[in-house]
C-alpha positions in Angstrom: 9.8 9.8 -28.1 8.2 9.7 -31.5 4.5 8.8 -31.6 3.9 5.6 -33.4 2.0 2.4 -33.0 4.0 -0.1 -31.0 3.3 -3.7 -32.1 3.4 -6.0 -29.1 4.6 -8.8 -31.4 7.9 -6.9 -31.8 8.4 -6.7 -28.0 11.1 -8.4 -26.1 10.9 -12.2 -26.0 13.8 -13.0 -23.7 12.4 -12.1 -20.3 13.3 -15.5 -18.8 16.8 -15.4 -20.2 17.4 -11.9 -18.8 15.9 -12.8 -15.5 18.2 -15.8 -15.1 21.2 -13.7 -16.0 20.5 -10.6 -13.8 18.9 -12.7 -11.0 16.4 -10.1 -9.7 13.0 -9.1 -11.1 13.6 -5.4 -10.4 16.9 -5.2 -12.3 15.5 -7.3 -15.1 12.7 -4.9 -16.0 14.8 -1.8 -15.5 17.2 -3.4 -18.0 14.6 -4.6 -20.5 12.8 -1.2 -20.7 16.1 0.7 -20.9 17.2 -1.6 -23.7 14.0 -1.0 -25.6 14.4 2.8 -25.2 18.0 2.5 -26.3 19.6 3.8 -23.2 21.1 1.0 -20.9 22.2 2.1 -17.5 24.2 -0.7 -15.9 25.0 1.0 -12.6 21.5 2.3 -11.9 20.1 -1.1 -13.0 22.4 -3.0 -10.5 21.3 -0.7 -7.7 17.7 -1.7 -8.3 18.4 -5.2 -6.9 17.3 -3.9 -3.5 13.7 -3.4 -4.7 13.3 -7.1 -5.7 10.9 -9.2 -3.9 8.7 -6.3 -3.1 11.2 -3.8 -1.5 14.1 -5.8 0.0 12.1 -9.0 -0.2 9.3 -7.7 2.1 6.5 -8.8 -0.3 5.2 -5.4 -1.3 4.8 -4.2 -4.9 6.5 -6.6 -7.3 10.1 -5.6 -8.2 9.2 -5.8 -11.9 7.1 -2.7 -11.3 9.7 -0.8 -9.4 12.3 -1.6 -12.1 9.9 -0.6 -14.9 9.1 2.7 -13.2 12.8 3.6 -12.9 13.2 3.0 -16.6 10.1 5.1 -17.4 11.5 7.9 -15.2 14.8 7.8 -17.1 13.0 8.0 -20.4 10.7 10.8 -19.1 13.7 12.8 -18.2 15.1 12.5 -21.7 11.9 13.3 -23.7 10.2 16.0 -21.6 10.6 19.7 -21.8 11.0 20.4 -18.1 10.9 18.7 -14.6 7.2 19.3 -14.0 6.2 17.6 -17.2 8.7 14.8 -16.6 7.3 14.0 -13.2 3.7 14.0 -14.5 4.7 11.8 -17.4 6.6 9.4 -15.1 3.7 9.0 -12.8 1.1 8.6 -15.5 3.2 6.0 -17.4 3.9 4.1 -14.2 0.2 3.9 -13.6 -0.4 2.6 -17.1 2.3 -0.1 -16.7 0.9 -1.1 -13.3 -2.6 -1.4 -14.8 -1.1 -3.7 -17.5 0.5 -5.8 -14.8 -2.6 -6.0 -12.6 -4.7 -7.0 -15.5 -2.5 -10.0 -15.9 -1.8 -11.0 -12.3 -4.8 -9.4 -10.5 -2.5 -8.0 -7.9 0.6 -5.8 -7.7 2.1 -7.4 -4.7 5.0 -9.8 -4.7 3.7 -11.9 -1.7 0.4 -12.6 -3.6 2.4 -13.8 -6.7 5.1 -15.8 -5.0 3.1 -16.9 -1.9 6.5 -16.7 -0.2 7.8 -15.0 3.0 11.4 -14.5 2.0 12.4 -13.9 5.6 11.5 -17.5 6.4 13.9 -20.2 5.2 11.1 -22.7 5.3 8.8 -20.5 3.1 11.6 -19.8 0.7 12.5 -23.5 0.4 8.8 -24.2 -0.3 8.8 -21.5 -3.0 11.8 -23.0 -4.6 11.2 -26.7 -4.4 7.5 -26.4 -5.2 8.4 -24.8 -8.5 6.5 -21.7 -7.7 9.5 -19.6 -8.6 9.0 -20.7 -12.2 5.9 -18.6 -12.3 8.0 -15.5 -11.9 10.2 -16.5 -14.8 7.1 -17.1 -17.0 5.6 -13.8 -15.9 8.8 -12.0 -16.9 8.6 -13.7 -20.3 4.9 -13.0 -20.9 4.6 -9.6 -19.4 7.7 -8.0 -20.9 6.2 -7.1 -24.3 3.0 -5.8 -22.6 5.1 -3.7 -20.2 7.0 -2.2 -23.0 3.9 -1.4 -25.0 2.1 0.2 -22.0 5.2 2.3 -21.3 5.8 3.3 -24.9 2.1 4.2 -25.5 1.9 6.3 -22.4 5.2 8.1 -22.9 4.2 8.8 -26.5 1.3 10.8 -25.2 3.4 13.1 -23.0 1.7 16.3 -24.3 -1.6 15.3 -22.7 -0.3 15.3 -19.1 -0.4 18.1 -16.6 1.7 21.2 -17.4 1.3 22.6 -13.8 3.9 22.4 -11.0 4.3 18.8 -10.1 6.0 17.3 -7.0 6.8 13.7 -6.1 7.6 12.6 -2.6 10.2 10.2 -4.1 11.8 13.0 -6.1 11.9 15.2 -3.0 13.8 12.5 -1.0 16.2 12.0 -3.9 16.8 15.7 -4.2 17.6 16.0 -0.5 20.0 13.1 -0.8 22.0 14.9 -3.5 20.6 13.3 -6.6 21.1 14.6 -10.0 18.0 15.9 -11.8 18.0 12.7 -13.9 18.1 10.5 -10.8 15.3 12.6 -9.3 13.1 12.0 -12.3 14.0 8.3 -12.4 12.2 7.8 -9.1 9.3 10.2 -9.8 6.9 7.4 -10.6 7.3 6.0 -7.1 5.0 8.9 -5.8 2.2 8.0 -3.5 3.1 4.4 -3.1 4.1 3.8 -6.7 1.9 5.4 -9.3 -0.2 7.0 -6.6 -1.6 3.5 -5.7 -1.4 4.1 -1.9 0.7 0.9 -1.5 4.1 0.6 0.2 5.8 4.0 0.5 7.5 5.4 -2.7 9.7 7.8 -0.7 11.1 4.8 1.2 11.9 2.9 -2.1 13.6 6.1 -3.5 15.8 6.4 -0.4 16.7 2.7 -0.5 17.6 2.9 -4.2 19.6 6.1 -3.8 21.6 4.4 -0.9 22.1 1.4 -3.1 23.2 3.5 -6.1 25.9 5.3 -4.0 27.0 1.9 -2.7 27.3 0.5 -6.2 29.5 3.4 -7.2 31.9 2.3 -4.5 31.5 -1.5 -4.7 31.8 -2.5 -8.3 31.4 -6.3 -7.9 29.4 -7.1 -4.8 25.6 -7.3 -4.9 23.9 -4.2 -3.3 21.7 -6.7 -1.4 24.7 -7.0 0.9 24.6 -3.3 1.7 23.7 -2.8 5.3 22.7 0.8 4.7 19.5 -0.3 3.1 18.4 -2.2 6.2 19.3 0.8 8.3 17.1 3.0 6.2 14.2 0.6 6.5 14.5 0.4 10.3 14.6 4.2 10.5 11.5 4.4 8.4 9.6 2.0 10.6 10.6 3.9 13.7 9.3 7.1 12.1 6.0 5.7 10.9 5.2 3.4 13.9 5.8 0.4 11.6 3.3 1.6 8.9 4.5 1.2 5.4 1.5 1.7 3.1 1.3 5.3 1.8 -2.5 5.4 2.4 -2.0 4.5 6.1 0.9 7.0 6.6 -0.8 9.9 4.8 -4.4 9.2 5.4 -4.9 10.1 1.8 -5.7 8.3 -1.5 -4.3 10.5 -4.2 -6.4 10.6 -7.4 -3.9 12.4 -9.5 -0.5 14.1 -9.5 -2.1 17.5 -8.7 -3.6 16.2 -5.4 -0.2 14.7 -4.5 1.6 17.9 -5.4 -0.7 20.0 -3.1 -0.2 17.5 -0.3 3.6 17.8 -0.5 3.5 21.6 -0.9 1.4 21.8 2.3 4.2 19.9 4.2 2.7 16.4 3.9 5.3 13.8 4.8 7.9 16.5 5.3 9.3 14.9 8.5 9.4 11.5 6.9 11.1 12.8 3.8 13.8 14.6 5.8 14.3 11.6 8.0 14.8 9.3 5.0 17.2 11.7 3.4 19.3 11.8 6.5 19.1 8.1 7.5 
């Protein structure tokens, strides 16, 4: 990616329109950033539906962030010299985009934004009929230019990131599930609970997205939200972690940078969980 000043005024102005068409926040931002980078990926974008609503509508990190991170990973794969640099760039750019989102919403979690428990019909009805859902459409419209700028600026500074060996728990799960190197880098930013934030497990989201991607290759018309394999993966995850889902709770760590996270993975951190998710 060429280094240049990205003017936010030139950013996407159709966030609401895209959201209405694609129907999930995660797919919307995967699509918007891919389009801005000039590399649309319809299949991979459709598979991201399962990350909407905070990972299968569980209220964790907003789907807009998961979708944006996938697009960032895809771009990092294209512009970086090697896998180590690409992982580091994907994590750093994901952090920058998350910071932009948090500055606007003062949270990264879907449940805080929507005030909705999507597993409850009553709560969902209240979310819809109260008009709270309109906030998500407005957020998509207003944050899209900021998200693109944050991603573009961070990716343009790829030479400043770590050049050492870099590992991502999400990338390791994808690798064990037979992912291509490009797919592995797409999920790299999920590391440590998405951008090393310590929030809901990035390895889990990588496994769910990989399952969804395989399903979308076989089912060309149905929504991946109908894929029962994602629910099975989530149930297996809960059994393995004693129902913990936050990275910081599972690992007992708060990763300050990609080097800390790499050392944790190299020492066998989360190895059993990664293997279980890959085999689920």
